[in-house]
C-alpha positions as semicolon CSV with decimal commas, in nm:
position;residue;x (nm);y (nm);z (nm)
1;M;0,438;4,535;0,834
2;D;0,693;4,746;1,054
3;K;0,684;5,057;0,842
4;R;0,945;5,215;1,065
5;E;1,166;4,960;1,056
6;L;1,115;4,897;0,672
7;G;1,182;5,266;0,603
8;A;1,464;5,283;0,788
9;F;1,642;5,009;0,620
10;L;1,542;5,101;0,276
11;R;1,736;5,423;0,410
12;S;2,048;5,278;0,492
13;R;2,098;5,068;0,207
14;R;2,025;5,363;-0,004
15;E;2,276;5,561;0,152
16;R;2,579;5,276;0,102
17;L;2,547;5,274;-0,270
18;R;2,731;5,556;-0,490
19;P;2,574;5,611;-0,844
20;Q;2,851;5,437;-1,054
21;D;2,723;5,127;-0,823
22;V;2,403;5,094;-1,024
23;G;2,558;5,244;-1,384
24;L;2,459;5,599;-1,304
25;A;2,669;5,925;-1,354
26;P;2,818;6,080;-1,013
27;G;2,690;6,406;-1,132
28;P;2,749;6,725;-0,940
29;R;2,838;6,736;-0,583
30;R;2,564;6,550;-0,357
31;R;2,502;6,701;-0,024
32;T;2,382;6,331;0,138
33;P;2,598;6,036;0,056
34;G;2,444;5,745;-0,150
35;L;2,187;5,732;-0,419
36;R;1,885;5,992;-0,449
37;R;1,544;5,866;-0,371
38;E;1,419;5,970;-0,737
39;E;1,722;5,753;-0,849
40;V;1,612;5,462;-0,658
41;A;1,271;5,504;-0,778
42;V;1,363;5,518;-1,144
43;L;1,564;5,190;-1,106
44;A;1,309;4,966;-0,941
45;H;1,015;5,119;-1,159
46;I;0,792;5,274;-0,930
47;S;0,693;5,679;-0,862
48;T;0,951;5,860;-0,649
49;E;0,633;5,985;-0,466
50;Y;0,568;5,655;-0,331
51;Y;0,932;5,522;-0,258
52;V;0,944;5,850;-0,032
53;R;0,646;5,748;0,126
54;L;0,788;5,380;0,191
55;E;1,098;5,544;0,345
56;Q;0,904;5,758;0,554
57;G;0,699;5,483;0,691
58;R;0,343;5,634;0,528
59;A;0,308;5,399;0,245
60;P;0,044;5,094;0,239
61;R;0,239;4,717;0,222
62;P;0,410;4,719;-0,106
63;S;0,358;4,474;-0,360
64;G;0,586;4,155;-0,435
65;E;0,660;4,319;-0,758
66;V;0,719;4,628;-0,599
67;L;0,967;4,492;-0,352
68;A;1,165;4,315;-0,630
69;G;1,217;4,604;-0,850
70;I;1,356;4,753;-0,487
71;V;1,568;4,431;-0,447
72;G;1,731;4,495;-0,755
73;A;1,734;4,904;-0,723
74;L;1,944;4,863;-0,405
75;R;2,151;4,587;-0,501
76;L;2,018;4,393;-0,190
77;T;2,188;4,033;-0,096
78;G;1,964;3,750;-0,036
79;A;1,950;3,778;0,336
80;E;1,913;4,166;0,284
81;A;1,587;4,059;0,023
82;D;1,470;3,846;0,283
83;H;1,483;4,067;0,565
84;L;1,305;4,321;0,332
85;H;1,032;4,089;0,271
86;L;0,975;4,021;0,649
87;L;0,948;4,387;0,735
88;A;0,721;4,450;0,442
89;G;0,476;4,141;0,582
90;T;0,508;3,994;0,248
91;A;0,715;3,650;0,429
92;P;0,600;3,429;0,680
93;S;0,677;3,546;1,034
94;R;0,693;3,312;1,313
95;G;0,528;3,584;1,565
96;G;0,476;3,450;1,908
97;L;0,771;3,385;2,103
98;H;1,126;3,238;2,040
99;P;1,164;2,891;2,114
100;R;1,386;2,812;2,382
101;D;1,324;2,418;2,443
102;V;1,597;2,201;2,307
103;R;1,537;1,893;2,123
104;P;1,611;1,570;2,355
105;S;1,789;1,420;2,053
106;I;1,995;1,732;2,043
107;L;2,078;1,753;2,395
108;A;2,187;1,370;2,344
109;L;2,381;1,467;2,039
110;L;2,606;1,686;2,258
111;E;2,689;1,436;2,513
112;R;2,807;1,237;2,233
113;L;3,030;1,451;2,060
114;P;3,390;1,341;2,070
115;Q;3,686;1,622;2,151
116;T;3,409;1,885;2,042
117;A;3,286;2,165;2,217
118;G;2,923;2,244;2,172
119;L;2,645;2,408;2,252
120;V;2,310;2,514;2,111
121;V;2,155;2,888;2,124
122;S;1,831;3,047;2,039
123;A;1,742;3,313;1,805
124;T;1,859;3,577;2,078
125;L;2,214;3,454;2,143
126;E;2,096;3,273;2,461
127;V;2,311;2,956;2,565
128;L;2,001;2,674;2,623
129;A;2,245;2,365;2,641
130;W;2,619;2,253;2,648
131;N;2,842;1,977;2,688
132;D;3,145;1,945;2,941
133;L;3,377;2,075;2,715
134;A;3,187;2,374;2,637
135;A;3,159;2,434;2,998
136;A;3,570;2,401;3,051
137;L;3,646;2,601;2,743
138;M;3,418;2,907;2,813
139;E;3,245;2,891;3,142
140;D;2,992;2,657;3,339
141;F;2,670;2,825;3,220
142;A;2,491;2,581;3,478
143;E;2,610;2,837;3,735
144;L;2,468;3,127;3,554
145;A;2,096;3,270;3,561
146;P;1,912;3,229;3,225
147;R;1,957;3,595;3,125
148;D;2,331;3,592;3,180
149;R;2,400;3,302;2,947
150;N;2,290;3,509;2,693
151;L;2,623;3,600;2,445
152;A;2,491;3,943;2,344
153;R;2,444;4,098;2,688
154;R;2,834;3,939;2,759
155;A;2,960;4,076;2,459
156;F;2,830;4,446;2,507
157;L;2,758;4,469;2,842
158;R;3,082;4,362;3,064
159;P;3,290;4,635;2,983
160;E;3,464;4,603;3,333
161;R;3,688;4,299;3,252
162;A;3,768;4,398;2,871
163;D;3,989;4,078;2,879
164;A;3,740;3,834;2,948
165;T;3,473;3,989;2,772
166;L;3,363;3,676;2,553
167;Y;3,627;3,422;2,715
168;G;3,906;3,612;2,568
169;V;3,826;3,514;2,175
170;S;4,013;3,684;1,889
171;D;3,722;3,823;1,716
172;V;3,555;3,992;1,965
173;A;3,450;4,279;1,720
174;A;3,337;4,042;1,471
175;F;3,091;3,891;1,716
176;R;2,944;4,193;1,839
177;Q;2,868;4,261;1,462
178;H;2,750;3,914;1,410
179;A;2,509;3,953;1,729
180;V;2,354;4,284;1,595
181;M;2,270;4,114;1,317
182;E;2,100;3,819;1,444
183;L;1,925;4,030;1,680
184;R;1,778;4,248;1,394
185;S;1,656;3,919;1,179
186;A;1,530;3,800;1,547
187;L;1,342;4,112;1,568
188;A;1,164;4,093;1,263
189;R;1,057;3,713;1,300
190;Y;0,927;3,805;1,658
191;P;0,808;4,156;1,676
192;S;0,540;4,074;1,963
193;D;0,773;3,870;2,168
194;T;0,877;4,075;2,445
195;A;1,230;3,906;2,545
196;V;1,346;3,990;2,217
197;T;1,225;4,373;2,204
198;G;1,311;4,368;2,597
199;L;1,652;4,274;2,495
200;V;1,721;4,504;2,203
201;D;1,592;4,809;2,398
202;E;1,844;4,694;2,700
203;L;2,151;4,673;2,481
204;R;2,044;4,985;2,291
205;A;2,045;5,167;2,541
206;G;2,348;5,024;2,756
207;S;2,620;5,012;2,476
208;T;2,682;5,286;2,261
209;E;2,843;5,034;2,038
210;F;2,549;4,810;1,994
211;E;2,378;5,147;1,922
212;R;2,598;5,269;1,634
213;L;2,595;4,875;1,482
214;W;2,233;4,846;1,522
215;R;2,190;5,232;1,318
216;R;2,365;5,053;1,042
217;H;2,084;4,799;0,933
218;D;2,324;4,497;0,825
219;V;2,153;4,175;0,809
220;Q;2,419;3,951;0,689
221;A;2,779;3,854;0,876
222;A;3,056;3,680;0,690
223;P;3,064;3,298;0,832
224;T;3,345;3,247;1,105
225;L;3,517;2,963;1,011
226;T;3,783;2,956;1,292
227;K;3,836;3,100;1,651
228;T;4,094;3,130;1,902
229;F;4,002;3,116;2,253
230;R;4,282;3,269;2,511
231;H;4,219;3,012;2,775
232;P;4,337;3,088;3,148
233;V;4,461;2,738;3,227
234;V;4,593;2,607;2,865
235;G;4,630;2,915;2,698
236;E;4,536;2,984;2,298
237;I;4,321;2,743;2,141
238;T;4,236;2,797;1,748
239;V;3,908;2,615;1,660
240;D;3,741;2,521;1,365
241;C;3,360;2,689;1,382
242;D;3,049;2,553;1,273
243;S;2,718;2,655;1,302
244;L;2,423;2,437;1,228
245;A;2,034;2,597;1,197
246;L;1,778;2,351;1,390
247;T;1,527;2,497;1,202
248;D;1,219;2,367;1,347
249;R;1,331;2,532;1,687
250;D;1,500;2,860;1,515
251;Q;1,816;2,771;1,708
252;H;2,188;2,709;1,624
253;L;2,410;2,434;1,721
254;V;2,762;2,550;1,769
255;L;3,052;2,300;1,750
256;Y;3,393;2,419;1,844
257;S;3,664;2,121;1,771
258;A;4,043;2,169;1,606
259;P;4,237;1,945;1,344
260;P;4,334;1,574;1,487
261;G;4,669;1,587;1,620
262;S;4,709;1,968;1,645
263;P;4,811;2,169;1,948
264;S;4,468;2,277;2,000
265;A;4,307;1,928;1,970
266;E;4,590;1,831;2,249
267;A;4,445;2,148;2,452
268;L;4,082;2,040;2,407
269;A;4,131;1,677;2,507
270;L;4,319;1,841;2,857
271;L;4,030;2,048;2,906
272;N;3,822;1,793;2,883
273;V;4,006;1,555;3,088
274;L;4,041;1,868;3,367
275;G;3,695;1,964;3,321
276;A;3,489;2,262;3,432
277;D;3,544;2,255;3,824
278;Y;3,936;2,211;3,737
279;V;3,896;2,532;3,529
280;R;3,679;2,736;3,759
281;A;3,921;2,666;4,091
282;G;4,185;2,893;3,874
283;K;4,439;2,571;3,854
284;S;4,707;2,517;3,610
285;P;4,751;2,174;3,505
């Protein structure tokens, strides 16, 4: 049970609600945003004293019944409810270290994908494996040290080249929100993994934007369906995004493809022919 994070998460979810969101009258002017603690307690059918202690990180582990009441009172989504159970210690926690070895079958699949850029990312958004087209579209990760292959570090700690922070993608702000949510979830699953805790501490200390998003305690992002890369050689490429969970390793297989016959599909095909070495040399076709 992570009492401090549990309290902070409850407080952040309470402060985002308005009385009318839960069927209560607004009443007189409020000094602080959101619901009052006593209102949450009433809605959750628990004592105000106990709920206050939960937010302050002083309460013992809540029961499943108490958590169910809080989920309903705070109108939590499915992902938020799962996160709440992780923080309260009532859901299975993986513990230990987050896996970074990729299944051989997935490595082979990456190489067999036609006209599709593919990569595997860890629970902390480190790029673990990639195919040649992904290297041509993004960068040759083989030339980077493992710590520099982390997409969260690249998104938040590379301000010197704003246009190249994330391969010229069109949704940098959305990706940054996604990265923070992924790392918050990873931290709840691997609270003793220094690779996870160290990365979060590094980003919080090194990026005011990461710290701002981290303090929001959000854990559920809208799926990214398309993404546009502004590539230095072939120009704009708009791709479909598919992220497939590899649950046994707590990893994701990310695929970028384009509809057959589209200009973006032709650009991907050209990149596939040119390869990462040609792109890295800064040449134009």
